[in-house]
C-alpha atoms as an extended CHARMM CRD file, in Angstrom:
* protein
*
       264  EXT
         1         1  UNK       CA             63.9790000000     -186.9090000000      -58.3300000000  PROA      1               0.0000000000
         2         2  UNK       CA             66.2300000000     -186.8300000000      -61.5640000000  PROA      2               0.0000000000
         3         3  UNK       CA             69.4170000000     -184.5700000000      -60.9800000000  PROA      3               0.0000000000
         4         4  UNK       CA             68.4650000000     -182.4850000000      -63.6700000000  PROA      4               0.0000000000
         5         5  UNK       CA             64.9370000000     -181.2050000000      -62.0630000000  PROA      5               0.0000000000
         6         6  UNK       CA             66.6660000000     -180.7120000000      -58.6190000000  PROA      6               0.0000000000
         7         7  UNK       CA             66.7550000000     -176.8570000000      -59.2490000000  PROA      7               0.0000000000
         8         8  UNK       CA             63.2040000000     -176.6810000000      -60.4570000000  PROA      8               0.0000000000
         9         9  UNK       CA             61.8740000000     -178.5330000000      -57.8060000000  PROA      9               0.0000000000
        10        10  UNK       CA             64.1110000000     -175.9520000000      -55.0690000000  PROA      10              0.0000000000
        11        11  UNK       CA             62.9570000000     -173.0840000000      -57.1890000000  PROA      11              0.0000000000
        12        12  UNK       CA             59.3790000000     -173.9410000000      -56.8090000000  PROA      12              0.0000000000
        13        13  UNK       CA             59.2470000000     -174.7460000000      -53.0970000000  PROA      13              0.0000000000
        14        14  UNK       CA             61.0960000000     -171.2950000000      -52.1800000000  PROA      14              0.0000000000
        15        15  UNK       CA             58.2620000000     -169.4800000000      -53.8150000000  PROA      15              0.0000000000
        16        16  UNK       CA             56.0570000000     -171.0360000000      -51.4140000000  PROA      16              0.0000000000
        17        17  UNK       CA             54.5660000000     -168.6550000000      -48.6830000000  PROA      17              0.0000000000
        18        18  UNK       CA             51.7100000000     -169.0840000000      -45.8240000000  PROA      18              0.0000000000
        19        19  UNK       CA             48.3210000000     -168.3880000000      -47.9240000000  PROA      19              0.0000000000
        20        20  UNK       CA             49.9640000000     -168.3290000000      -50.9320000000  PROA      20              0.0000000000
        21        21  UNK       CA             48.7620000000     -170.2740000000      -54.1660000000  PROA      21              0.0000000000
        22        22  UNK       CA             49.8010000000     -173.6300000000      -54.7480000000  PROA      22              0.0000000000
        23        23  UNK       CA             53.0070000000     -173.8020000000      -56.9700000000  PROA      23              0.0000000000
        24        24  UNK       CA             52.5600000000     -176.6760000000      -59.7570000000  PROA      24              0.0000000000
        25        25  UNK       CA             55.6080000000     -177.9480000000      -61.3180000000  PROA      25              0.0000000000
        26        26  UNK       CA             56.2770000000     -181.1550000000      -63.5020000000  PROA      26              0.0000000000
        27        27  UNK       CA             59.5690000000     -183.3300000000      -62.6230000000  PROA      27              0.0000000000
        28        28  UNK       CA             60.9920000000     -186.6840000000      -63.2230000000  PROA      28              0.0000000000
        29        29  UNK       CA             60.8820000000     -189.1880000000      -60.6770000000  PROA      29              0.0000000000
        30        30  UNK       CA             62.5570000000     -193.0080000000      -60.7860000000  PROA      30              0.0000000000
        31        31  UNK       CA             59.8850000000     -195.4530000000      -60.3750000000  PROA      31              0.0000000000
        32        32  UNK       CA             60.6760000000     -198.4340000000      -58.1900000000  PROA      32              0.0000000000
        33        33  UNK       CA             60.9700000000     -200.5510000000      -60.9280000000  PROA      33              0.0000000000
        34        34  UNK       CA             63.9250000000     -198.4050000000      -62.2330000000  PROA      34              0.0000000000
        35        35  UNK       CA             62.4050000000     -196.0130000000      -65.1300000000  PROA      35              0.0000000000
        36        36  UNK       CA             61.9070000000     -192.4690000000      -65.0330000000  PROA      36              0.0000000000
        37        37  UNK       CA             58.1640000000     -190.9690000000      -64.9350000000  PROA      37              0.0000000000
        38        38  UNK       CA             56.9230000000     -187.6370000000      -65.2580000000  PROA      38              0.0000000000
        39        39  UNK       CA             54.7470000000     -186.4770000000      -62.2590000000  PROA      39              0.0000000000
        40        40  UNK       CA             53.2460000000     -183.3160000000      -62.4210000000  PROA      40              0.0000000000
        41        41  UNK       CA             53.0550000000     -182.0570000000      -58.4320000000  PROA      41              0.0000000000
        42        42  UNK       CA             51.0560000000     -179.2870000000      -56.8780000000  PROA      42              0.0000000000
        43        43  UNK       CA             52.6520000000     -177.8830000000      -53.8320000000  PROA      43              0.0000000000
        44        44  UNK       CA             50.6210000000     -175.9310000000      -51.1360000000  PROA      44              0.0000000000
        45        45  UNK       CA             51.6740000000     -174.1340000000      -48.2390000000  PROA      45              0.0000000000
        46        46  UNK       CA             49.7060000000     -175.5250000000      -45.1270000000  PROA      46              0.0000000000
        47        47  UNK       CA             52.3280000000     -174.6540000000      -42.6650000000  PROA      47              0.0000000000
        48        48  UNK       CA             49.8010000000     -172.1100000000      -41.0950000000  PROA      48              0.0000000000
        49        49  UNK       CA             47.3780000000     -174.7710000000      -40.4350000000  PROA      49              0.0000000000
        50        50  UNK       CA             47.7050000000     -176.0290000000      -36.8450000000  PROA      50              0.0000000000
        51        51  UNK       CA             46.2290000000     -179.4140000000      -38.0150000000  PROA      51              0.0000000000
        52        52  UNK       CA             48.9470000000     -179.9740000000      -40.6850000000  PROA      52              0.0000000000
        53        53  UNK       CA             51.6360000000     -177.5440000000      -40.2470000000  PROA      53              0.0000000000
        54        54  UNK       CA             53.3320000000     -178.4050000000      -43.5040000000  PROA      54              0.0000000000
        55        55  UNK       CA             53.6720000000     -178.5630000000      -47.1620000000  PROA      55              0.0000000000
        56        56  UNK       CA             50.9780000000     -180.7740000000      -48.9420000000  PROA      56              0.0000000000
        57        57  UNK       CA             52.1690000000     -181.9730000000      -52.2240000000  PROA      57              0.0000000000
        58        58  UNK       CA             49.8490000000     -183.8810000000      -54.7580000000  PROA      58              0.0000000000
        59        59  UNK       CA             50.9380000000     -186.0380000000      -57.9600000000  PROA      59              0.0000000000
        60        60  UNK       CA             50.0990000000     -187.6830000000      -60.6980000000  PROA      60              0.0000000000
        61        61  UNK       CA             51.4370000000     -189.0020000000      -63.4960000000  PROA      61              0.0000000000
        62        62  UNK       CA             51.8600000000     -187.4550000000      -67.0960000000  PROA      62              0.0000000000
        63        63  UNK       CA             54.4350000000     -189.6320000000      -68.8090000000  PROA      63              0.0000000000
        64        64  UNK       CA             51.7270000000     -190.3410000000      -71.6420000000  PROA      64              0.0000000000
        65        65  UNK       CA             51.3200000000     -186.7370000000      -71.9600000000  PROA      65              0.0000000000
        66        66  UNK       CA             54.6600000000     -185.5700000000      -71.8340000000  PROA      66              0.0000000000
        67        67  UNK       CA             55.8480000000     -188.3460000000      -74.4780000000  PROA      67              0.0000000000
        68        68  UNK       CA             52.7200000000     -187.1500000000      -76.7930000000  PROA      68              0.0000000000
        69        69  UNK       CA             53.5020000000     -183.6410000000      -76.6460000000  PROA      69              0.0000000000
        70        70  UNK       CA             57.4660000000     -184.3150000000      -77.3440000000  PROA      70              0.0000000000
        71        71  UNK       CA             56.6650000000     -186.3920000000      -80.0280000000  PROA      71              0.0000000000
        72        72  UNK       CA             54.1060000000     -183.4080000000      -81.1330000000  PROA      72              0.0000000000
        73        73  UNK       CA             56.7730000000     -181.1190000000      -81.1760000000  PROA      73              0.0000000000
        74        74  UNK       CA             59.3950000000     -183.6040000000      -82.8560000000  PROA      74              0.0000000000
        75        75  UNK       CA             56.4040000000     -184.0510000000      -85.7810000000  PROA      75              0.0000000000
        76        76  UNK       CA             55.9690000000     -180.0870000000      -85.9740000000  PROA      76              0.0000000000
        77        77  UNK       CA             59.7780000000     -179.3470000000      -85.9840000000  PROA      77              0.0000000000
        78        78  UNK       CA             60.2250000000     -182.0870000000      -89.0560000000  PROA      78              0.0000000000
        79        79  UNK       CA             57.0680000000     -180.6340000000      -90.7970000000  PROA      79              0.0000000000
        80        80  UNK       CA             58.5450000000     -177.1860000000      -90.5330000000  PROA      80              0.0000000000
        81        81  UNK       CA             62.0460000000     -178.2880000000      -91.4620000000  PROA      81              0.0000000000
        82        82  UNK       CA             60.4080000000     -180.2500000000      -94.5800000000  PROA      82              0.0000000000
        83        83  UNK       CA             57.8820000000     -177.0870000000      -95.3420000000  PROA      83              0.0000000000
        84        84  UNK       CA             61.1090000000     -174.5550000000      -95.4730000000  PROA      84              0.0000000000
        85        85  UNK       CA             62.8530000000     -177.3290000000      -97.7900000000  PROA      85              0.0000000000
        86        86  UNK       CA             59.8030000000     -177.7640000000     -100.0580000000  PROA      86              0.0000000000
        87        87  UNK       CA             59.3430000000     -173.8200000000     -100.5610000000  PROA      87              0.0000000000
        88        88  UNK       CA             63.1870000000     -173.6270000000     -100.9240000000  PROA      88              0.0000000000
        89        89  UNK       CA             63.2360000000     -176.1180000000     -103.5920000000  PROA      89              0.0000000000
        90        90  UNK       CA             59.7980000000     -174.7500000000     -105.1190000000  PROA      90              0.0000000000
        91        91  UNK       CA             61.3330000000     -171.1700000000     -105.5890000000  PROA      91              0.0000000000
        92        92  UNK       CA             64.1360000000     -171.9340000000     -107.3720000000  PROA      92              0.0000000000
        93        93  UNK       CA             62.6440000000     -174.7290000000     -109.4410000000  PROA      93              0.0000000000
        94        94  UNK       CA             61.6440000000     -174.6190000000     -113.1220000000  PROA      94              0.0000000000
        95        95  UNK       CA             58.3860000000     -175.4070000000     -112.6440000000  PROA      95              0.0000000000
        96        96  UNK       CA             55.2130000000     -174.2250000000     -111.0960000000  PROA      96              0.0000000000
        97        97  UNK       CA             54.4220000000     -175.4840000000     -107.7990000000  PROA      97              0.0000000000
        98        98  UNK       CA             51.6900000000     -175.1780000000     -105.7150000000  PROA      98              0.0000000000
        99        99  UNK       CA             50.3000000000     -176.8220000000     -102.3120000000  PROA      99              0.0000000000
       100       100  UNK       CA             46.1180000000     -177.2220000000     -101.8710000000  PROA      100             0.0000000000
       101       101  UNK       CA             44.7350000000     -178.1150000000      -98.5180000000  PROA      101             0.0000000000
       102       102  UNK       CA             42.3320000000     -181.7140000000      -98.8790000000  PROA      102             0.0000000000
       103       103  UNK       CA             39.2790000000     -179.1110000000      -99.9140000000  PROA      103             0.0000000000
       104       104  UNK       CA             41.0020000000     -177.7240000000     -103.0130000000  PROA      104             0.0000000000
       105       105  UNK       CA             42.0520000000     -174.6510000000     -101.3470000000  PROA      105             0.0000000000
       106       106  UNK       CA             45.1320000000     -173.3450000000     -102.9300000000  PROA      106             0.0000000000
       107       107  UNK       CA             47.7590000000     -172.6930000000      -99.5940000000  PROA      107             0.0000000000
       108       108  UNK       CA             50.8600000000     -171.8780000000     -101.4710000000  PROA      108             0.0000000000
       109       109  UNK       CA             51.9280000000     -171.0250000000     -105.1530000000  PROA      109             0.0000000000
       110       110  UNK       CA             55.7240000000     -170.4750000000     -106.3520000000  PROA      110             0.0000000000
       111       111  UNK       CA             56.8060000000     -167.1370000000     -107.5860000000  PROA      111             0.0000000000
       112       112  UNK       CA             57.3170000000     -168.6000000000     -111.0620000000  PROA      112             0.0000000000
       113       113  UNK       CA             53.6520000000     -168.4320000000     -111.7180000000  PROA      113             0.0000000000
       114       114  UNK       CA             54.3150000000     -165.3970000000     -113.5240000000  PROA      114             0.0000000000
       115       115  UNK       CA             56.5050000000     -166.9600000000     -116.2780000000  PROA      115             0.0000000000
       116       116  UNK       CA             54.0300000000     -169.8040000000     -117.0660000000  PROA      116             0.0000000000
       117       117  UNK       CA             50.6330000000     -168.0520000000     -116.7640000000  PROA      117             0.0000000000
       118       118  UNK       CA             51.1600000000     -164.0840000000     -116.3330000000  PROA      118             0.0000000000
       119       119  UNK       CA             49.6130000000     -164.3570000000     -112.8150000000  PROA      119             0.0000000000
       120       120  UNK       CA             51.7250000000     -163.1010000000     -109.5690000000  PROA      120             0.0000000000
       121       121  UNK       CA             51.3520000000     -166.3040000000     -107.0620000000  PROA      121             0.0000000000
       122       122  UNK       CA             49.3300000000     -164.0340000000     -104.7310000000  PROA      122             0.0000000000
       123       123  UNK       CA             46.8530000000     -163.5030000000     -107.5310000000  PROA      123             0.0000000000
       124       124  UNK       CA             46.5070000000     -167.4520000000     -108.0950000000  PROA      124             0.0000000000
       125       125  UNK       CA             45.6940000000     -167.4630000000     -104.5440000000  PROA      125             0.0000000000
       126       126  UNK       CA             42.3850000000     -166.4330000000     -104.7140000000  PROA      126             0.0000000000
       127       127  UNK       CA             41.1450000000     -168.6170000000     -107.6130000000  PROA      127             0.0000000000
       128       128  UNK       CA             39.9570000000     -172.1510000000     -107.6450000000  PROA      128             0.0000000000
       129       129  UNK       CA             41.7600000000     -175.2540000000     -108.9060000000  PROA      129             0.0000000000
       130       130  UNK       CA             39.5080000000     -175.0870000000     -112.1300000000  PROA      130             0.0000000000
       131       131  UNK       CA             39.1570000000     -171.1080000000     -112.6720000000  PROA      131             0.0000000000
       132       132  UNK       CA             42.0940000000     -171.2150000000     -115.1970000000  PROA      132             0.0000000000
       133       133  UNK       CA             41.2830000000     -174.5280000000     -117.1080000000  PROA      133             0.0000000000
       134       134  UNK       CA             40.0760000000     -174.2720000000     -120.5410000000  PROA      134             0.0000000000
       135       135  UNK       CA             36.4760000000     -174.8700000000     -120.8510000000  PROA      135             0.0000000000
       136       136  UNK       CA             36.8660000000     -177.9720000000     -123.4000000000  PROA      136             0.0000000000
       137       137  UNK       CA             39.3040000000     -179.6940000000     -120.6850000000  PROA      137             0.0000000000
       138       138  UNK       CA             37.6540000000     -178.8030000000     -117.3200000000  PROA      138             0.0000000000
       139       139  UNK       CA             35.6980000000     -182.2690000000     -116.9280000000  PROA      139             0.0000000000
       140       140  UNK       CA             38.9200000000     -184.0060000000     -117.3280000000  PROA      140             0.0000000000
       141       141  UNK       CA             40.0880000000     -182.4000000000     -113.8970000000  PROA      141             0.0000000000
       142       142  UNK       CA             36.7600000000     -181.9980000000     -112.4200000000  PROA      142             0.0000000000
       143       143  UNK       CA             35.8580000000     -185.4350000000     -112.7120000000  PROA      143             0.0000000000
       144       144  UNK       CA             39.1600000000     -186.4290000000     -110.8190000000  PROA      144             0.0000000000
       145       145  UNK       CA             38.7050000000     -183.8510000000     -107.6280000000  PROA      145             0.0000000000
       146       146  UNK       CA             34.9540000000     -185.0790000000     -107.5270000000  PROA      146             0.0000000000
       147       147  UNK       CA             36.0250000000     -188.4720000000     -107.2000000000  PROA      147             0.0000000000
       148       148  UNK       CA             36.8220000000     -190.8800000000     -103.8650000000  PROA      148             0.0000000000
       149       149  UNK       CA             40.6980000000     -191.3030000000     -103.7750000000  PROA      149             0.0000000000
       150       150  UNK       CA             41.7780000000     -194.8010000000     -103.0200000000  PROA      150             0.0000000000
       151       151  UNK       CA             43.5550000000     -195.3880000000      -99.6290000000  PROA      151             0.0000000000
       152       152  UNK       CA             46.7980000000     -196.2280000000     -101.4450000000  PROA      152             0.0000000000
       153       153  UNK       CA             46.4820000000     -193.1150000000     -104.0050000000  PROA      153             0.0000000000
       154       154  UNK       CA             49.8730000000     -191.5110000000     -104.1440000000  PROA      154             0.0000000000
       155       155  UNK       CA             50.3970000000     -189.1680000000     -107.8320000000  PROA      155             0.0000000000
       156       156  UNK       CA             48.5690000000     -188.9100000000     -110.7770000000  PROA      156             0.0000000000
       157       157  UNK       CA             49.2560000000     -186.8080000000     -113.9300000000  PROA      157             0.0000000000
       158       158  UNK       CA             46.9970000000     -185.0300000000     -116.5020000000  PROA      158             0.0000000000
       159       159  UNK       CA             47.6300000000     -183.0350000000     -119.9570000000  PROA      159             0.0000000000
       160       160  UNK       CA             45.0240000000     -179.7840000000     -120.4690000000  PROA      160             0.0000000000
       161       161  UNK       CA             45.0300000000     -176.8090000000     -121.2580000000  PROA      161             0.0000000000
       162       162  UNK       CA             45.2720000000     -173.2070000000     -119.0060000000  PROA      162             0.0000000000
       163       163  UNK       CA             44.0800000000     -169.7460000000     -119.8800000000  PROA      163             0.0000000000
       164       164  UNK       CA             46.8370000000     -166.8750000000     -119.3900000000  PROA      164             0.0000000000
       165       165  UNK       CA             46.3700000000     -163.4490000000     -117.7600000000  PROA      165             0.0000000000
       166       166  UNK       CA             46.4100000000     -162.5520000000     -121.4990000000  PROA      166             0.0000000000
       167       167  UNK       CA             44.2490000000     -165.1960000000     -122.6330000000  PROA      167             0.0000000000
       168       168  UNK       CA             46.1170000000     -167.2740000000     -124.3270000000  PROA      168             0.0000000000
       169       169  UNK       CA             46.0850000000     -170.9770000000     -123.8960000000  PROA      169             0.0000000000
       170       170  UNK       CA             49.1060000000     -173.3260000000     -122.7260000000  PROA      170             0.0000000000
       171       171  UNK       CA             49.5710000000     -176.6400000000     -122.8910000000  PROA      171             0.0000000000
       172       172  UNK       CA             50.6500000000     -177.9520000000     -119.4630000000  PROA      172             0.0000000000
       173       173  UNK       CA             51.1970000000     -181.2750000000     -117.5630000000  PROA      173             0.0000000000
       174       174  UNK       CA             50.6690000000     -181.5620000000     -113.9940000000  PROA      174             0.0000000000
       175       175  UNK       CA             51.6800000000     -184.0470000000     -111.4150000000  PROA      175             0.0000000000
       176       176  UNK       CA             49.2070000000     -184.6180000000     -108.4660000000  PROA      176             0.0000000000
       177       177  UNK       CA             51.0590000000     -186.0200000000     -105.2830000000  PROA      177             0.0000000000
       178       178  UNK       CA             49.1060000000     -186.8280000000     -102.2810000000  PROA      178             0.0000000000
       179       179  UNK       CA             50.8550000000     -185.7270000000      -98.7280000000  PROA      179             0.0000000000
       180       180  UNK       CA             49.5480000000     -187.7900000000      -95.9020000000  PROA      180             0.0000000000
       181       181  UNK       CA             49.7910000000     -187.5090000000      -92.4640000000  PROA      181             0.0000000000
       182       182  UNK       CA             52.4640000000     -189.9900000000      -90.8780000000  PROA      182             0.0000000000
       183       183  UNK       CA             50.6300000000     -191.2790000000      -88.2740000000  PROA      183             0.0000000000
       184       184  UNK       CA             46.9080000000     -191.0150000000      -89.8160000000  PROA      184             0.0000000000
       185       185  UNK       CA             47.5160000000     -191.8860000000      -93.2120000000  PROA      185             0.0000000000
       186       186  UNK       CA             44.9620000000     -189.2170000000      -94.0970000000  PROA      186             0.0000000000
       187       187  UNK       CA             45.6840000000     -186.9960000000      -97.1650000000  PROA      187             0.0000000000
       188       188  UNK       CA             46.8080000000     -183.9250000000      -95.1150000000  PROA      188             0.0000000000
       189       189  UNK       CA             47.4520000000     -181.6540000000      -98.9320000000  PROA      189             0.0000000000
       190       190  UNK       CA             48.4420000000     -182.4950000000     -102.3750000000  PROA      190             0.0000000000
       191       191  UNK       CA             51.0920000000     -180.9120000000     -104.2140000000  PROA      191             0.0000000000
       192       192  UNK       CA             51.2030000000     -180.2590000000     -107.9170000000  PROA      192             0.0000000000
       193       193  UNK       CA             53.9010000000     -179.6750000000     -110.0890000000  PROA      193             0.0000000000
       194       194  UNK       CA             52.9650000000     -178.1030000000     -113.4730000000  PROA      194             0.0000000000
       195       195  UNK       CA             55.0220000000     -177.3820000000     -116.6990000000  PROA      195             0.0000000000
       196       196  UNK       CA             54.9580000000     -176.0000000000     -119.8670000000  PROA      196             0.0000000000
       197       197  UNK       CA             54.5700000000     -178.8430000000     -122.5590000000  PROA      197             0.0000000000
       198       198  UNK       CA             53.4290000000     -176.3150000000     -125.6900000000  PROA      198             0.0000000000
       199       199  UNK       CA             56.1000000000     -177.5040000000     -127.5260000000  PROA      199             0.0000000000
       200       200  UNK       CA             55.5400000000     -180.6740000000     -127.2020000000  PROA      200             0.0000000000
       201       201  UNK       CA             52.1000000000     -181.0600000000     -127.8910000000  PROA      201             0.0000000000
       202       202  UNK       CA             52.8200000000     -178.8110000000     -131.1480000000  PROA      202             0.0000000000
       203       203  UNK       CA             55.0500000000     -181.7210000000     -132.0070000000  PROA      203             0.0000000000
       204       204  UNK       CA             53.0520000000     -184.2080000000     -131.3310000000  PROA      204             0.0000000000
       205       205  UNK       CA             50.1530000000     -182.7400000000     -133.4890000000  PROA      205             0.0000000000
       206       206  UNK       CA             52.3390000000     -182.3480000000     -136.3600000000  PROA      206             0.0000000000
       207       207  UNK       CA             53.3260000000     -185.9420000000     -136.1300000000  PROA      207             0.0000000000
       208       208  UNK       CA             49.9750000000     -187.1250000000     -135.8000000000  PROA      208             0.0000000000
       209       209  UNK       CA             48.6670000000     -184.9380000000     -138.7830000000  PROA      209             0.0000000000
       210       210  UNK       CA             51.8510000000     -186.3910000000     -140.8480000000  PROA      210             0.0000000000
       211       211  UNK       CA             50.8790000000     -190.3150000000     -140.0420000000  PROA      211             0.0000000000
       212       212  UNK       CA             47.3500000000     -189.1740000000     -141.0200000000  PROA      212             0.0000000000
       213       213  UNK       CA             48.3620000000     -187.9650000000     -144.3880000000  PROA      213             0.0000000000
       214       214  UNK       CA             50.1760000000     -191.4170000000     -144.6360000000  PROA      214             0.0000000000
       215       215  UNK       CA             47.4120000000     -193.1490000000     -144.0230000000  PROA      215             0.0000000000
       216       216  UNK       CA             44.9420000000     -191.2230000000     -146.2720000000  PROA      216             0.0000000000
       217       217  UNK       CA             48.0160000000     -191.8520000000     -148.9210000000  PROA      217             0.0000000000
       218       218  UNK       CA             47.7910000000     -195.3030000000     -148.8820000000  PROA      218             0.0000000000
       219       219  UNK       CA             43.9510000000     -195.2620000000     -148.8200000000  PROA      219             0.0000000000
       220       220  UNK       CA             44.1450000000     -193.1860000000     -152.0300000000  PROA      220             0.0000000000
       221       221  UNK       CA             46.6310000000     -195.6830000000     -153.7890000000  PROA      221             0.0000000000
       222       222  UNK       CA             44.2220000000     -198.5510000000     -152.7280000000  PROA      222             0.0000000000
       223       223  UNK       CA             41.1630000000     -196.9600000000     -154.1960000000  PROA      223             0.0000000000
       224       224  UNK       CA             42.8250000000     -196.4060000000     -157.4460000000  PROA      224             0.0000000000
       225       225  UNK       CA             43.9680000000     -200.1910000000     -157.9210000000  PROA      225             0.0000000000
       226       226  UNK       CA             40.0640000000     -200.9930000000     -158.0030000000  PROA      226             0.0000000000
       227       227  UNK       CA             39.0100000000     -198.1640000000     -160.6090000000  PROA      227             0.0000000000
       228       228  UNK       CA             39.1920000000     -198.2790000000     -164.3610000000  PROA      228             0.0000000000
       229       229  UNK       CA             37.2600000000     -195.5740000000     -165.6890000000  PROA      229             0.0000000000
       230       230  UNK       CA             39.1840000000     -192.4150000000     -166.5130000000  PROA      230             0.0000000000
       231       231  UNK       CA             36.6750000000     -189.8540000000     -165.3500000000  PROA      231             0.0000000000
       232       232  UNK       CA             36.4420000000     -192.0200000000     -162.2060000000  PROA      232             0.0000000000
       233       233  UNK       CA             39.8540000000     -192.0010000000     -161.4380000000  PROA      233             0.0000000000
       234       234  UNK       CA             40.0810000000     -188.4020000000     -162.0030000000  PROA      234             0.0000000000
       235       235  UNK       CA             37.3940000000     -187.4480000000     -160.1040000000  PROA      235             0.0000000000
       236       236  UNK       CA             39.0520000000     -189.8770000000     -157.3110000000  PROA      236             0.0000000000
       237       237  UNK       CA             42.2450000000     -188.4470000000     -157.4800000000  PROA      237             0.0000000000
       238       238  UNK       CA             41.2170000000     -184.8410000000     -156.9630000000  PROA      238             0.0000000000
       239       239  UNK       CA             38.8750000000     -185.4540000000     -153.8910000000  PROA      239             0.0000000000
       240       240  UNK       CA             41.8840000000     -187.6340000000     -152.0020000000  PROA      240             0.0000000000
       241       241  UNK       CA             44.1560000000     -184.5280000000     -153.0430000000  PROA      241             0.0000000000
       242       242  UNK       CA             41.8550000000     -182.1610000000     -151.6850000000  PROA      242             0.0000000000
       243       243  UNK       CA             41.6720000000     -183.8600000000     -148.2950000000  PROA      243             0.0000000000
       244       244  UNK       CA             45.2560000000     -184.1930000000     -148.0270000000  PROA      244             0.0000000000
       245       245  UNK       CA             45.7950000000     -180.5580000000     -148.6770000000  PROA      245             0.0000000000
       246       246  UNK       CA             44.8340000000     -177.1400000000     -147.2800000000  PROA      246             0.0000000000
       247       247  UNK       CA             43.1190000000     -176.4750000000     -150.8040000000  PROA      247             0.0000000000
       248       248  UNK       CA             39.2840000000     -176.3040000000     -151.2250000000  PROA      248             0.0000000000
       249       249  UNK       CA             38.5620000000     -176.7260000000     -155.0810000000  PROA      249             0.0000000000
       250       250  UNK       CA             40.5480000000     -178.5450000000     -158.0770000000  PROA      250             0.0000000000
       251       251  UNK       CA             39.8450000000     -179.7440000000     -161.3850000000  PROA      251             0.0000000000
       252       252  UNK       CA             41.8670000000     -181.8590000000     -164.2490000000  PROA      252             0.0000000000
       253       253  UNK       CA             41.9100000000     -180.5050000000     -167.9650000000  PROA      253             0.0000000000
       254       254  UNK       CA             41.8170000000     -183.1300000000     -170.3460000000  PROA      254             0.0000000000
       255       255  UNK       CA             43.4810000000     -182.2870000000     -173.4480000000  PROA      255             0.0000000000
       256       256  UNK       CA             42.4410000000     -184.5740000000     -176.8130000000  PROA      256             0.0000000000
       257       257  UNK       CA             43.1830000000     -183.8460000000     -180.3860000000  PROA      257             0.0000000000
       258       258  UNK       CA             43.3980000000     -180.2450000000     -180.0390000000  PROA      258             0.0000000000
       259       259  UNK       CA             40.4280000000     -179.8830000000     -177.5590000000  PROA      259             0.0000000000
       260       260  UNK       CA             40.5860000000     -179.0930000000     -173.5250000000  PROA      260             0.0000000000
       261       261  UNK       CA             37.8610000000     -180.4140000000     -171.0920000000  PROA      261             0.0000000000
       262       262  UNK       CA             37.5420000000     -179.8140000000     -167.7170000000  PROA      262             0.0000000000
       263       263  UNK       CA             36.7420000000     -182.3570000000     -164.9670000000  PROA      263             0.0000000000
       264       264  UNK       CA             35.6260000000     -180.5210000000     -162.0460000000  PROA      264             0.0000000000
């Protein structure tokens, strides 16, 4: 018997009384080959039995069960520590951090949800993953949620608009990360990190609009090179200018020997 289990064995034996219920104890015993094994032993006091007059002990090897329980305990403790660290980081991060179950149920939402969306984190726990999506962007994430994830999936990033509690829209960028079970490699949860990209999208739209205007100016220049009739040139110029500005109507005024002529 393992020296550390002597006291437990003595305590169990001291509790045995004639006619009492059997006592169960799990102890370590040295195997003939030298290694330790776990035995679950059940002792029954039969000293009152005239044929036995002793203590009957039945034992079975439970080493694999004990090892599995210990491994599970270590895994649970590691998971709890990871979750504590995750929540600590999430609650102090500038981005909105959420954790979803594999079926899409929101399990955790960081407190800074109110900064981004105007909702308290408890309110978001009652909403589905697509409830706050702007209608025109819903298909982007809906397709992502519905498709079968490849075995090697790790993360994916999306840009879309969310509806704030006051009804306004905000452009966000969300990175979806899969959290897998260390043993089975099955997806155990999804972590999403969402940040406000409203200013970045606004800048992108401005750059795109400016590039579009430059492109139209280039097309305008090229089109004029192929025109010879003055009236046609003026009309083409007016039409092109209207597409480059926010105006809806324009005209040209021709002055010839004291007379004026409008070219709408």
